[in-house]
C-alpha positions as CSV (number, residue, x, y, z in Angstrom):
1,X,-14.3,-11.5,26.8
2,X,-12.7,-14.4,24.8
3,X,-10.2,-13.2,22.1
4,X,-9.6,-16.7,20.9
5,X,-6.1,-16.5,21.8
6,X,-5.4,-13.4,19.6
7,X,-3.7,-11.6,22.8
8,X,-1.0,-14.2,23.0
9,X,0.1,-13.7,19.2
10,X,-0.8,-10.2,18.8
11,X,2.7,-8.7,17.9
12,X,3.4,-11.8,15.6
13,X,0.2,-11.3,13.8
14,X,0.8,-7.7,13.4
15,X,4.5,-8.3,12.0
16,X,2.8,-10.8,9.4
17,X,0.1,-8.1,8.5
18,X,2.6,-5.6,7.8
19,X,4.8,-7.9,5.7
20,X,1.7,-9.1,3.8
21,X,0.2,-5.7,3.2
22,X,3.4,-4.2,1.7
23,X,4.6,-7.0,-0.3
24,X,2.6,-5.7,-3.3
25,X,3.9,-2.4,-2.8
26,X,7.5,-3.4,-2.6
27,X,7.5,-5.5,-5.7
28,X,5.9,-3.1,-7.8
29,X,7.7,-0.2,-6.4
30,X,11.0,-1.6,-7.1
31,X,9.9,-2.5,-10.5
32,X,8.8,1.1,-10.9
33,X,12.1,2.3,-9.5
34,X,14.5,-0.2,-11.4
35,X,12.3,0.6,-14.6
36,X,11.7,4.4,-14.1
37,X,11.9,5.5,-17.7
38,X,9.3,2.5,-18.5
39,X,6.9,3.7,-15.7
40,X,7.2,7.3,-17.1
41,X,6.2,5.9,-20.5
42,X,3.4,3.7,-19.1
43,X,2.1,6.8,-17.2
44,X,2.3,9.0,-20.3
45,X,0.4,6.6,-22.3
46,X,-2.3,6.0,-19.8
47,X,-2.7,9.7,-19.6
48,X,-1.6,10.2,-16.0
49,X,-1.0,14.1,-15.4
50,X,2.7,15.2,-15.0
51,X,3.9,11.3,-15.6
52,X,7.2,11.9,-14.4
53,X,6.3,13.5,-11.3
54,X,3.6,10.7,-10.7
55,X,6.2,8.1,-11.4
56,X,8.4,9.7,-8.5
57,X,5.4,9.8,-6.4
58,X,4.7,6.0,-7.1
59,X,8.3,4.8,-6.4
60,X,8.5,6.9,-3.1
61,X,4.9,5.7,-1.8
62,X,5.3,2.1,-3.0
63,X,8.9,1.5,-2.3
64,X,10.0,3.8,0.4
65,X,6.8,4.1,2.3
66,X,6.3,0.0,2.0
67,X,9.9,-0.4,3.5
68,X,9.3,1.9,6.1
69,X,5.8,0.3,6.9
70,X,7.8,-3.3,6.4
71,X,10.2,-2.3,9.3
72,X,7.6,-0.6,11.3
73,X,8.9,3.1,11.0
74,X,6.3,5.8,11.7
75,X,3.6,3.3,10.9
76,X,0.6,5.0,12.0
77,X,1.1,8.3,9.8
78,X,2.6,6.2,7.1
79,X,-0.2,3.8,7.1
80,X,-2.7,6.7,6.8
81,X,-0.9,8.1,3.8
82,X,-0.5,4.8,2.0
83,X,-4.3,4.3,2.2
84,X,-4.9,7.7,0.8
85,X,-2.2,6.9,-1.9
86,X,-4.1,3.7,-2.6
87,X,-7.3,5.2,-2.9
88,X,-6.0,7.8,-5.5
89,X,-4.4,5.2,-7.5
90,X,-7.7,3.0,-7.3
91,X,-9.7,6.2,-8.7
92,X,-6.9,6.9,-11.4
93,X,-5.6,3.5,-12.4
94,X,-8.7,1.4,-12.4
95,X,-11.8,3.4,-13.7
96,X,-13.8,0.6,-14.3
97,X,-16.8,3.0,-14.6
98,X,-15.4,4.0,-18.0
99,X,-14.8,0.7,-19.5
100,X,-16.7,-2.5,-20.7
101,X,-16.2,-5.9,-21.4
102,X,-13.2,-7.9,-19.9
103,X,-11.1,-4.6,-19.2
104,X,-14.1,-3.3,-16.9
105,X,-14.0,-6.7,-15.1
106,X,-10.4,-6.7,-14.7
107,X,-10.3,-2.9,-13.5
108,X,-13.3,-3.6,-11.3
109,X,-11.4,-6.3,-9.6
110,X,-8.3,-4.2,-8.9
111,X,-10.4,-1.3,-7.9
112,X,-11.7,-3.3,-5.1
113,X,-8.3,-5.0,-4.1
114,X,-7.3,-1.6,-3.6
115,X,-10.2,-0.9,-1.3
116,X,-9.7,-3.8,0.7
117,X,-6.0,-2.8,1.1
118,X,-7.1,0.4,2.4
119,X,-9.0,-1.7,5.0
120,X,-5.8,-3.4,6.0
121,X,-3.9,-0.2,6.1
122,X,-6.4,1.4,8.3
123,X,-6.5,-1.5,10.8
124,X,-2.8,-1.0,10.7
125,X,-3.6,2.7,11.8
126,X,-5.3,1.6,14.5
127,X,-3.2,-1.2,15.9
128,X,0.2,0.4,15.5
129,X,3.4,-1.5,14.4
130,X,3.4,-3.9,17.3
131,X,6.4,-4.9,19.4
132,X,8.5,-6.1,16.4
133,X,9.1,-2.7,14.8
134,X,11.2,0.5,15.1
135,X,8.2,1.8,16.5
136,X,7.7,-0.8,19.1
137,X,11.5,-0.2,20.1
138,X,10.9,3.4,20.8
139,X,7.5,3.2,22.4
140,X,5.4,4.0,19.5
141,X,4.5,0.4,18.5
């Protein structure tokens, strides 16, 4: 079966995919961490239940789990966990079905971007972290 050369660059592509999948989480997780009070305020204003707890969860999931996936540490279970988190944030953070006009379109786009990210995380769960990872070094890659 022809894999169109994918087998030759498998591990390099998995590394690139890990980086691209988590860059968004790392950027916004860092912003939430360094602007924690603002994050809590934003969550409070948005009606997020237990905004301080939700902010802690967001920082841990986006920044720290993002870093773990970047380096390929416990990649398979963390990819599943981040996929579930991303699904939750899609429903909590982008409820387009409750909106209208421009706000609805923006939320719709972001909701389905989350769904697409989940697809990438599920593929990462199936493929594993690849050779260029901590998991790869200890035989979990």
